[in-house]
N, C-alpha and C positions, 0 to 999 in steps of 0.2 A: 504494500500499500504505499502510495506517495503522499507525503505530507509537506505542505508549504506553510510557513509562518514567517512573521516579521518581528524583529527585535528593534526597539527604538532607543537611541542614545542621544544624550545632549552634547552638542558640540561646544568646545571652548575656543571660540574664534577670536582672532585679533581684529582690530578695526579695519585693517586693509582687507582681510578675508571677508569680513561682513559686507564691505563695499562691493567686492567681486561677486559675492553670492547674490546680493540685491540687484546688481546689474544683470547677472545671468538670469534671474527670475524675471526681471523686467523684459529681457529679450524674448523668453519663452512666452510671456504674456503678449508681447507685440506680435510674435509670429502667429499665435492663435487668433488674435483679433484681425490681423491683416489677411490671414488665410480664410477666415470666416467671411470677411467682407468680399473677397474674391468669389467664394462659393455662392454667396447671396447674389452677387452681380450676375453670375452665370445663371442662376435659377430665375432671376427677374427677366433675363433675356431668353428664357426657355432654351437654354443650352446644356441642361443637366448640370453635373458637378464634376470636378477634377477627381481623379483617383489619387491614391497615396503617392505613386510615382510622379504624377504631374505636379503635386504639391512640392515634392522634394526638388523638382527642377526649378520651380519658382523660388524655393528657399535658397538654392545655390546661386541663382541670379541676384537675389537680394543681398546675400553675403558678399558678392563680388562687385556690387554696385557702389557708387560713391555716396548715394543718399542713405543707404541702409548698411554701409560698411561696418557700422558699430556692432552688427550681429556677429561679425567674425571675430570679435574680441572675446566672446563667450563660447563655451563648448557647443559643438554642433549636435551631439547626441541627444541632449534634452530637447532641442528645438525640433529635431526629427521625431521624437517621441510624442511631442504635443501634436504633430501632424497626424500621427497614428490615432491618437485619441479623438481628434477632430473627424477623421475619416470614419471611425467607428461610431461617433456620436451621430453623425449625419445618416449613417446606415440604419441605426436603430430609430432615428426620428421618422424615417420614411417606411419602417416596417409596421404593418397594419397590426401585427400581433404584439407590438411593444407599447409600453405605456410612456416611453421616454419622449420628451418634448424636443423641439428644435433648439440646438445649442445657442447660448447667449455669449455676448462679449464679456470678457473677464475684466474685473475692476482691480485696482491696486489694493493691496493688504487683505484681499478676500481669498483664502485658501492659496496663499503663496507657497508654491513648491515647484521642484523640478526633479526629473527622474533620469538617472543614468541607467539605460537598459542593458548595457553590455558589462558583465562582470569582469571581463578581462582588463577593463580600464580602471578598476578599483583595486587598490592595494592597501595592506594593513602593516603596521608596525606595532605589535601587541606588547612588546617588552623593550621599550626604548629606555636609554639611560642618558644622563647629562654628561658634561665633561668631567664631573667629579665621580662618576660611576654610580650615582643615585638613580633609582627608578623614577620615571615621570609618567605622565598620562600617556596611554597609547595614542596612536595617530592613524588617520585614514587619509589616503591620497585621493583627491577628487581632481579630475582633469580641469585645467585652466584655473584651479583654485590653489592647489598645492597640498602639502601635508597639514592636516587639521587635527588638533587634539580633541579627544572625546572621552566621556566618562563611560567606561566599560562596566555597566551595572550588571550584566549577565553574559554568559558565554554565547559565542556565535556558533550554533550547532547546525551542521549541514552544509551543503554546497550553496554558495552565494549566487543568486540569480540577478538581482538588481539592487539599486540604492536610490532612496528618495530623500532629498533634502527639503526641509520645510522650516517656516518661521511661524512661531506662536508665542504669545505672551512676552515678546521682547527677547526671546532666545531662539537659537537655531538648533535643529535636530536632524538626525539622519536615521532613516528606517531601513534596515537591511533585510531583504527578503531571502529566505533560505529554503532549500529543498532537500529532503532526504527520504530514503526508502526504509520503511519499517515493516515488520511482520504483521499480517492481518490479525486483529484481535480475535481471540477464541475464548468464549465464555467457559469457565471451569465446570458449570453444571452439566449433567448428562440428561436431565429430564426437563420437561416443560409443562406448564399448566395454563389454561385459559380462564379468564374471569369475565363475568357479566354483571353489570350493576342494574339493580332493579328497584322496585318500589316497596314491595312486601318485605324483601330481604335486601340487606345493604349490598352484599356481594355473594355470588354463587360461582364456585370454582368448577372446572370441568371434571374434577374427580368426585363431585357430589358434596363437598364441604360448603356449608352455607353460613353466613355471618349475618346476625340479626341487626336491624337498624338501631342506631344510637338515638334514644328518646329522652335525653336528659332534661330537656325543657318540659316535656309532658309529664315526666315523673316528678318533677320538682315544682310544678305549676302551683299546687296548693300551698306549698311552703313559701313560695315567692309572694303569693297574694297575702 
């Protein structure tokens, strides 16, 4: 059985790293909003929508342009990931069996986050020491951000799949999603019994055992009066 779970750690960022993360999140938000505007323009002109590959071509042209060259100063993986999210959001919005609505433009400071989808770009230094040989906080390497200290409150169990950096309550956090294979759970009992709730009897089991209803209020009604 395959289990996926996420562990969340608080980052100990420097002011420079906070500026880089805020800029990277701003670029992700900009890419989402501009790509969504392009998709809405296509829909308004009855031209359908661009697929993920088409959006990636637009992103490449934006990063290489003079007007939007600031996008190239931040990592490209989170920007490509937000295009995947947008593509999936549009697909679900037009699915008749889905209850998802048409995606909205993102606002600043509302669910600020970015995801690194490739685990190969994320590295850890779990036992660092300073120049005097003393242990210091472990570090995680984020592309275009550098080595960032974090509070390792629990172990990282399993194979790392992705990392999501978010901002909440004035602090920065990183959520590491892991994946591992575990044996299927087997109940130790070798027998089974069924139960049926009723009115006359509280519970009747498939082996014939019956449990009478609990009538505490009826039995103590006179005493309560």
